[in-house]
C-alpha positions, 0 to 999 in steps of 0.5 A: 915365209920360209915356204915361199922362199923355198918355192921361189928357189925351186922355181929359179933353179928350174928356170936355170936348169939346176938340179937338187933344190928341194928343201925336204929330203923325202924318201929315197926313190923306190925303184932301182936298176943295174948300170954297167960302166965299161972301162979298160979295167973291165965291167963295173956294175952298180945298182942305181936309183933312177931320177926321171921326174922333176921331183926326183931330179930336184931332190937327187941325193940331197940329205943322204949321209951314206951311199954304198960303194956299188950304188948311185943315182942316174938322172934321166933328162929325157932329151939331150941338153947342157945340164947344170947341177949343184951340191946344195944340201948334199953331204956326200962328196960325189963324182958326177958322170955326164953321159951322152944319149948313146951312153958314152961318158962325155965329162967327169966332175970328180970329188964335187964339194958337199953343200956347194952351190957352185955350178957343175956343168956337163959342158956338152949336151948329155942325156943323163948324169950318174952320181956315185961316191967321190973317188969311184971314177978314179977307182974304176979307171973311168975315162971320157968315151967309156961306155955306160950300159943301162936301158935308158940308152937302149930306147934312143934312136940310132942317130943319137948313138954318140 
């Protein structure tokens, strides 16, 4: 019965466009890459795990109890759209950074509440979301309009550069 309920939650979340709805933690993503946030205070380099499948996007950083200060998870949604996230089963407070197809920060949700099922919306169409430890956006001076450098933004056509 619990398995059926979990499957139903995953299906409902998928229909609503929600991230982070799996019952089991599963292993961390194996692949990592480098991402740079370009702010007025300089370049800030992070090692990120890429969540680019339905499974990895749904699992996200759920059940993680620690995250290095220079680490994060980059969610690639493949096509720009309004994204809705939540913090279900996520014990770490996070900053969610919503990024356009052109690699520009369009919205920052700072210090999201651990374990919350409240919706955190991108508000605008975005290609990706970067999750980092709470306080990171403030620490590096990140603002809307700042540039994010990562290969997922390099593969977009020039007309999607914003």
